[in-house]
C-alpha positions in Angstrom: 0.0 0.0 0.0 1.4 3.4 -1.0 2.0 6.2 1.6 -0.5 8.4 -0.2 -3.2 5.8 0.1 -2.4 5.3 3.8 -2.8 9.0 4.4 -6.1 9.2 2.5 -7.4 6.1 4.3 -6.3 7.6 7.6 -8.2 10.9 7.0 -11.2 9.1 5.6 -11.2 6.7 8.5 -11.0 9.6 11.0 -14.1 11.2 9.5 -16.0 8.0 9.2 -15.1 6.7 12.6 -15.9 10.1 14.2 -19.3 10.1 12.5 -20.0 6.5 13.5 -18.9 7.1 17.1 -21.2 10.1 17.4 -24.1 8.2 15.9 -23.5 5.3 18.3 -23.4 7.7 21.3 -26.6 9.4 20.1 -28.4 6.0 19.9 -27.0 4.3 23.0 -25.9 7.1 25.3 -28.1 10.1 24.4 -27.4 11.6 27.9 -23.8 12.4 26.8 -25.2 14.7 24.1 -28.1 16.1 26.1 -26.7 19.7 26.2 -24.2 21.7 24.2 -21.4 21.6 26.8 -21.6 17.8 27.1 -21.8 17.3 23.4 -18.7 19.4 22.7 -16.7 17.6 25.4 -17.9 14.2 24.1 -17.1 15.0 20.5 -13.6 16.2 21.5 -12.9 13.0 23.4 -14.0 10.9 20.5 -11.9 12.8 18.0 -8.8 12.7 20.3 -9.1 8.9 20.7 -9.6 8.3 17.0 -6.8 10.7 16.0 -4.4 9.1 18.5 -5.2 5.7 17.3 -4.6 6.7 13.7 -1.5 8.5 14.6 -0.2 5.4 16.3 -0.9 3.5 13.1 0.8 6.0 10.9 3.7 6.2 13.3 4.2 2.4 13.0 3.8 2.3 9.2 5.6 5.5 8.2 7.5 7.3 10.9 9.3 4.3 12.4 10.4 2.9 9.0 11.7 6.4 8.1 13.6 6.5 11.5 15.1 3.1 10.8 16.1 4.3 7.4 17.7 7.4 8.9 19.6 5.3 11.4 20.8 3.0 8.6 22.1 6.0 6.7 23.9 7.1 9.8 25.5 3.7 10.2 26.6 3.7 6.6 28.0 7.2 7.1 30.1 5.9 10.1 31.4 3.0 8.0 29.2 0.2 9.4 28.2 -1.8 6.3 26.8 -4.7 8.4 23.6 -2.9 9.5 20.6 -4.5 7.8 17.2 -2.9 7.1 13.8 -4.6 7.3 12.6 -4.6 3.7 9.3 -6.4 4.1 7.1 -3.4 3.7 5.3 -3.1 0.3 4.8 0.7 0.1 7.2 3.4 -1.2 9.2 3.3 2.0 9.6 -0.4 1.5 10.8 0.2 -2.0 13.2 2.8 -0.7 14.5 0.4 2.0 15.1 -2.3 -0.6 17.0 0.2 -2.8 19.0 1.3 0.3 19.7 -2.3 1.3 20.9 -3.1 -2.3 23.1 0.0 -2.1 24.5 -1.2 1.3 25.3 -4.6 -0.2 27.0 -3.1 -3.2 29.1 -0.8 -1.0 30.0 -3.8 1.2 31.0 -5.8 -1.8 33.0 -3.0 -3.2 34.7 -2.5 0.2 35.6 -6.2 0.4 36.9 -6.1 -3.2 39.0 -3.1 -2.3 40.4 -4.8 0.8 41.2 -7.9 -1.2 42.8 -5.9 -4.0 44.9 -3.9 -1.5 46.1 -7.1 0.1 46.9 -8.5 -3.4 48.7 -5.4 -4.3 50.8 -5.5 -1.1 51.7 -9.1 -1.9 52.4 -8.2 -5.5 54.8 -5.4 -4.5 56.5 -7.6 -2.0 56.9 -10.4 -4.6 58.1 -8.1 -7.3 60.5 -6.3 -5.0 62.1 -9.6 -4.1 62.1 -11.0 -7.7 63.8 -7.8 -9.0 66.2 -7.6 -6.1 67.5 -11.2 -6.7 68.9 -10.7 -10.2 70.0 -7.2 -9.4 72.0 -8.5 -6.4 73.6 -11.2 -8.7 74.4 -8.6 -11.4 76.1 -6.3 -8.8 78.0 -9.2 -7.3 79.4 -10.5 -10.6 80.0 -6.9 -12.0 81.9 -6.2 -8.7 83.9 -9.4 -9.3 84.9 -8.2 -12.7 85.8 -4.7 -11.4 87.9 -6.2 -8.5 89.7 -8.5 -10.8 88.2 -11.7 -9.3 87.4 -12.8 -12.9 91.1 -13.1 -13.7 90.9 -15.7 -16.4 89.1 -15.6 -19.7 86.9 -18.6 -18.6 85.9 -16.8 -15.3 85.3 -13.5 -17.2 83.1 -15.3 -19.7 81.2 -17.0 -17.0 80.6 -13.7 -15.1 79.5 -11.9 -18.2 77.1 -14.7 -19.2 75.6 -14.7 -15.7 75.1 -11.0 -15.8 73.5 -11.3 -19.3 71.1 -14.1 -18.1 70.1 -12.2 -15.0 69.4 -9.1 -17.1 67.2 -11.3 -19.3 65.3 -12.6 -16.3 64.6 -9.0 -15.3 63.5 -8.1 -18.8 61.2 -11.1 -18.9 59.7 -10.2 -15.6 59.1 -6.5 -16.6 57.6 -7.8 -19.9 55.2 -10.0 -18.0 54.2 -7.1 -15.7 53.6 -4.8 -18.6 51.3 -7.4 -20.3 49.5 -8.1 -17.0 48.9 -4.4 -16.5 47.4 -4.1 -20.0 45.3 -7.2 -19.4 44.0 -5.9 -16.1 42.9 -2.7 -17.7 41.3 -4.6 -20.6 43.6 -3.0 -23.2 45.2 -6.1 -24.7 45.4 -5.6 -28.5 44.3 -9.0 -30.0 44.7 -9.6 -33.7 42.3 -12.5 -34.3 42.7 -14.6 -37.5 42.0 -18.1 -38.6 44.7 -20.5 -37.2 45.1 -24.1 -38.4 45.6 -25.5 -35.0 47.6 -28.7 -35.9 50.1 -26.7 -37.9 50.4 -24.1 -35.2 51.2 -26.6 -32.5 53.5 -28.7 -34.7 55.6 -25.6 -35.3 55.5 -24.7 -31.6 56.6 -28.2 -30.6 59.5 -28.2 -33.2 60.7 -24.8 -32.0 60.5 -25.9 -28.3 62.0 -29.4 -28.5 65.6 -28.4 -28.8 65.5 -26.0 -25.9 63.9 -28.6 -23.7 66.4 -31.3 -24.7 69.2 -29.1 -23.4 67.5 -29.2 -20.0 67.1 -33.0 -20.2 63.4 -32.7 -20.8 61.7 -34.8 -23.5 58.8 -33.2 -25.5 56.2 -35.4 -27.2 53.5 -34.1 -29.5 50.3 -36.1 -30.3 47.8 -34.8 -32.8 44.4 -36.6 -33.0 42.5 -33.7 -34.8 40.9 -34.1 -38.2 42.8 -32.3 -41.0 42.1 -28.6 -41.4 40.6 -27.8 -38.0 40.8 -24.1 -37.3 40.3 -21.8 -34.4 39.9 -18.0 -34.4 42.7 -16.6 -32.3 45.8 -14.4 -31.8 48.9 -16.4 -32.5 51.2 -14.3 -30.4 49.0 -14.5 -27.3 48.2 -18.2 -27.7 52.0 -18.7 -27.8 52.2 -16.7 -24.6 49.7 -19.2 -23.1 51.8 -22.2 -24.1 55.1 -20.5 -23.0 53.7 -19.7 -19.5 52.4 -23.2 -19.0 55.6 -24.9 -20.3 57.8 -22.5 -18.3 55.9 -23.5 -15.1 56.4 -27.2 -16.0 60.2 -26.6 -16.4 60.4 -24.5 -13.3 58.8 -27.1 -11.1 60.4 -30.2 -12.7 62.0 -32.4 -10.0 62.8 -35.5 -12.1 66.2 -36.4 -13.6 64.4 -37.1 -16.8 61.7 -34.6 -17.5 58.7 -35.3 -19.7 56.3 -32.8 -21.3 53.5 -34.0 -23.6 51.3 -31.8 -25.8 48.2 -33.5 -27.1 45.4 -32.3 -29.4 42.0 -34.0 -29.2 38.8 -33.5 -31.1 35.7 -32.8 -29.0 32.9 -31.9 -31.4 32.7 -28.1 -31.5 35.9 -27.7 -29.5 39.6 -28.5 -29.7 40.9 -30.1 -26.5 44.5 -29.2 -25.7 46.4 -31.2 -23.0 49.8 -30.1 -21.7 51.1 -32.7 -19.3 54.3 -32.9 -17.3 55.9 -35.3 -14.8 57.0 -32.5 -12.4 56.5 -32.2 -8.6 52.7 -31.6 -9.0 50.5 -29.2 -7.1 49.0 -29.7 -3.6 45.3 -30.4 -3.6 44.5 -27.4 -1.4 46.4 -25.1 -3.7 45.0 -26.4 -7.0 41.7 -24.2 -7.0 43.8 -21.0 -6.7 46.6 -21.4 -9.2 44.9 -19.2 -11.7 44.3 -16.4 -9.2 46.4 -13.2 -9.4 49.6 -13.2 -7.5 49.0 -16.7 -6.1 52.0 -19.0 -5.7 51.5 -22.7 -5.2 55.1 -22.8 -4.1 55.9 -20.1 -1.5 59.6 -20.5 -1.8 61.5 -17.3 -2.5 64.5 -18.6 -4.4 65.1 -17.4 -7.9 64.3 -20.8 -9.5 60.8 -21.2 -8.2 59.9 -17.6 -7.6 58.1 -15.4 -10.0 55.4 -12.7 -9.9 52.5 -15.1 -9.4 50.7 -13.7 -12.4 51.8 -16.1 -15.2 48.8 -18.4 -14.9 46.3 -15.5 -14.3 47.5 -14.2 -17.7 47.0 -17.6 -19.2 43.4 -17.8 -17.9 42.6 -14.2 -19.1 43.9 -14.9 -22.6 42.1 -18.2 -22.9 38.9 -16.6 -21.7 39.3 -13.7 -24.2 39.4 -16.4 -26.9 36.1 -17.8 -25.7 37.8 -20.8 -24.2 38.3 -22.4 -20.8 41.2 -23.9 -18.8 41.5 -26.1 -15.8 44.3 -28.1 -14.1 44.5 -31.6 -12.8 47.5 -32.5 -10.6 48.9 -35.1 -8.3 51.8 -34.4 -6.0 54.9 -36.4 -7.1 53.3 -37.4 -10.4 52.7 -34.3 -12.4 50.2 -31.8 -13.7 47.9 -31.7 -16.7 46.5 -28.4 -18.1 43.3 -28.9 -20.1 42.4 -26.1 -22.5 39.3 -26.0 -24.7 39.0 -23.6 -27.6 35.9 -23.4 -29.9 36.5 -24.5 -33.5 36.1 -21.9 -36.3 34.1 -22.7 -39.4 33.6 -20.8 -42.6 29.9 -20.3 -41.7 30.9 -18.0 -38.9 32.4 -15.4 -41.2 
């Protein structure tokens, strides 16, 4: 019931009830209206009783809800986002309370998101500070060794220079990843989508990667079970980034003397199913649901080998999602990890 209708009903009720009360008094208690003074007093008493009753009703249905709304506004102003409003009323005040409650929930969600983002940013800054400091410390140490004459043979000098070069490359790769993440986070990643024959794309990727992995005593196998000519619509550069980040993680957490990485392509109707499996150390069951979250590290160690910004797999998920696909991980500690990626096939009919 609207507030306007409540007020109209209250006024109408006051008039009708007053008339009925006076009629009842005249019929059953005529002595109360026997003279002008008694009549006036009786009428005043009746009107006061009726008005007070209606005022109590209006107070309960209008004034109290408005007071609660005002108190809720005060609680919000003081930063208390846990104060809940009763939204059962069906009039305009009820609508206002529901809108206010929705606003409170939105503010609370935004505050929680901000708190979570602040915590992630603090962790991110801490991680990046360490991950930049590690190669910088190494570069300073080896450069100091060259300056001080410690690298006093051609072999030592060559080793020191190569180490400095490799550490500088590590820093460059980290900065490149941070730049890409920043652009992804702001939704400003420039994708160049085109038709990609997926078998040829993966065959070339495997051929390019195999030699590098062999130098690290890791065997790469490629299995293609797709029909000929299957295509997806994608950005080759960013899909290669997805594969590089996944394979890089496999190499980083490889704990076997003979490493194995397998890339498999399977046909699943409208989708291409890509599996990337390794025989590394695996991921703890409790950590598995969070590995694609920003800044999350399944391995909390801070050494340079298993460190990292914690954004590699979040970049992977974002790129796959932007291609209309999905990714999930299956892992067993001590056995290895399998990444499952699904991408929608592209057909000429979609042009």
